[in-house]
N, C-alpha and C positions, 0 to 999 in steps of 0.2 A: 360946633360938634360939642354934643353931649358927656359930660361925663361924670355919670352915676354908677354905680358899680355893675349895676344893671347893662348899663349902654356899651359899658366897656368888656364886658365879656363877651357881650354880641359880636363887637368889631375882632376882639380875640377867638373869637370861637368859628368866624365866618375866616378870619385868613389859616386856619387851623394851624396855631401855633402853638398847640397843648402847654399852654400855662391859660392858668386862670386866676383872677384877683378875689382874693378875701378880706374881708372886715370882720377884727374880732374887736367889741368894745370902736372904741375911737382909732384903731389904730388899722393899718393895711401890710394883708400878707399877700406873696403871690405863691401857690402851688403849682406843682410839675411834676414825670418821672423822672428822677434825678441815678445817677449811679452812688454809692456810700457814703457818707462822711468821712471824711478822716479819721480814721480810729474808730471806725463803726461797726460790729460784730456782723454784718449782713453783708452778701457776698454779689446781693442782684439788685438790681436797680429797683425806685418805689418811690412811691409817692411821696413827695414831702415839702413840707411847707416852707418860704424863706422869709424873716419877716425883715420889714422894709425901713421900718423905725419910721414911717408916714404918717402922717392925719390923715384921716377921713373925711377933707373939707375939697372945694375945687379944686384950690391949687394939687394937694399933696394926689389925689383920684389923673391928675394931667400926668403929676410926674411916675406914678406907678403903673400907667399905662406904659410910656417911652421903659422903662426897668421890667416890662413883665417884656419889649420886644427884643431888648437889650438880653433879657433869661434865654430867650426863643433860638437867636443866634448862637450862644453859647453852645447849646442843648444841639442845633446843628453841626458847631465843629467838633461835638465832641461823638455824633454819631459817627462822622464819617476820619473817626481814629481817634481824633487829639485830647490831650487830660481837658477835665472839666475844669476851670479855673474858680476852686472852691474861694481861695482867699479873695478873690471878689464880690464872696456872698457874704461868707461868715468871719466871722471875728476867728484868731488866732486857737491853736488848742486850746481847751479848757486847763487850768489849772489843778494839781491834783484838789486841791481846796475844794474845789467849786463841783465836781464830777458827782453824777449820782451817787457811788457807791461811796463816796466819802460822808454825803449825808447821809446816807442810809446807816454808815457802821457810827457815825455819831449820837442819831437818833437810838438807833438798839442800846447801844452803852449806858443814855440816860431813862432808855423805856425799862431795862430789865433791872435797874437800879430802884424803881416801886414795886417791890416787889409785893408789897399787899396787896397790891390790885391787881399786878400781872406776873406773869412768870414766862419760862422759857417758849411754854406749850401754845400759851396764848399767842407771841408771837410767830411759829411755826405754824401755824396753821390758817392764822389769817394775817397775819402783816407780810411776812416772808413773799409767801406766791403773789399779792399786789406790788410788791418791791419787784420780784423779778422780772415784772413787764416793763422796766423801767432799761433804760442801756444805760449798763456800769459805767461806763468810760464817756457817756453826755455830759453835756453843760444840765445842770438842774436849772430848769426857769419855770415859771410858768405858763408860759407856753407846750412845754414837755407835758407836764402833768394835764394842762389842757384838754392836749391831742387825745394822751391814753386815757383820758376818761369819758369822751365822745368817740372814744374807739370801742367801748362797752357797747352793750343792746344796754339800749332804753328801758326806762321802769325795771329794771330787774334789780334781782339783789346784790350782783355783782356793781352794778354801775353804782351802788347809794355808798354799796360798801368801801369800793374803789377812792369814790368823791370825800369821804369821811376821811381814809388812813390819808390818803394825800393831799389833805388841808393841812392833816397836825405836820406830816415831812413839811412843807412848805410854811408853814409857821413856826417851825423850828429852824429852818432855816434863813427863818426872817425874809421872806416870799411877802409881796404886796398882792394875791390874788385872792379872791372866794369862791369858790367850787360849788359851793353850796346849791346857784343856782340851776347845776348841769347833772344832781343827784336822782333827779327823772325824780318817779312817784313810785315806785313801789311800796305793793302791801301787800301784807301775809295774807292778813283775811281776805282779800278777792279771790283769793284760790279755792274751788268748790271741791270738794273733797268727798268722793263716794264711798263712802264707810260700808264694807263686809257686813251680811251678817252676822248673827254670834253663830249660828247654823254653822253659817261656810264656815265661818272661823276654827271650830272646833272641829270640822269636818277633815280640814288642810292638813292638823296637826298626824293622823293617821298616818296621812301619806309619805311622813321621814320618815325614811329607813333607819337610821342615826339614833340610838337611842339620846345617845349627847345635846345631839344637834334637837330631837323632837324634846327633849327637857327644855331647853333656850329656848325654844317656839310656844313650851307650856308655859315659862315665866314670860315670857312677852306678853304674849293675849292676857295670863290671868293680872298680872300687876301693872303693865301697860310702861315701867320705866326704861330711860333709853339702855340699848345694849349693852355699852359697857359693865353699865353696873352688877350684870346678872355674876360677872368673876366673879365678886366681891360678896354674892348672897346666900344667903344660909334661910330655911324656913321653918320655922316650927310646926312638928308636927300633929298641931291641935285645933279645934277651929277656933279663931277662926284664922287659921295659918299664916298670923304675920311674917314678913320677910323683913329678915335684917340684911341692911347694905351696912359693912364694914367698910365702905371708904367709895369717895368720889369726887368728881368736880365739887361739890356742895354738902360733902363731909358726913358721917355716917348718920343711918338716917334709918324710922321701923313705918313700913308701908302695909297698908290693911289691901287686899285680893279685889279686883271689880268683881270677881264671880267666886266668891271660897269653894262651891260647889267644883268646878274646873281645876281646883288647887286640891279635893278631895280627893277627885277622879282620876286626876292626875298623879297620883302622890309627889307633888312638886317637892316633900321634903325630903324625897330620896333624892340627894342633891347625885348629879350625873355632867359634871362640868369639863367642857371638851379642853382641851389640853393645845395650850397655843404656846410660843415662844414670843408672843406680844406683850408689853406692860406697859408701853400711852397705849392712855384715856382710847386717844382718835383710832389708833391702829386696835385695840381690839372690837371697838364699837366696828370698823371697818370690816374687821374677824368673821364678825356675826351675817352683815350683809351677805357677803363672798359667800359664806357657807350654806347662807339659806338660801339664797337665791340659785344655789347649785343643783338645791331640791326642787325648786320648781319650775 
């Protein structure tokens, strides 16, 4: 009998056991649809991997196939109404110092101390959404981080960012794992942008009925800055109609318009900023996006 990954999975499939064998690096694991683990926030069965701590050699492969059959037996009993014997397949409940939430909080405290490079805004916008994908009460380990990275679409900004952030968390927690090979090949330069003509850009402005958002659109078209900066912008009333930005992520600055004729035609020095209760830079940019979207 052959004991390769392919041959074993063929046999498991023929027997319809609902279990498959997987290999990551030099070690093996089983995959099957199982009930939520103890302490999990999920309430429905879902596909899970069970690490076997067996190596991908002939002896390990043979033992792993036996474990697959054993797991299938436990699944049958569980489906017939018995409790699934999690204690046979995973170690006990993770200690508080080993959970994802413990290490995320620990990493955050150190992260925010580096104020010269990072800020709470950076954490909220870039790091927290990625950490929200991790089960807070589960044990933080390399397999969990890798599975989370691989669950994201390949060759995307999200996969690239997740691999980078989870690698930082892993290094902070002392985990020996390299997620860089799984980041994909995302490249923003591969995106082809079909830009509208100048005539179309100028013509769209007249379709906006709100004077405030018409002014914002004119500023976007003329100066090309990120949307949130226009809440801190003033324009000189004389050519070349320089725009003064009072604050922003890159600090105060002065910019020239791409098309001074637009600044002159639309009298952009007559400031008509929309009112908003938002103060966070990201939320201000989002407010501009949502408002202009309503006008198109």
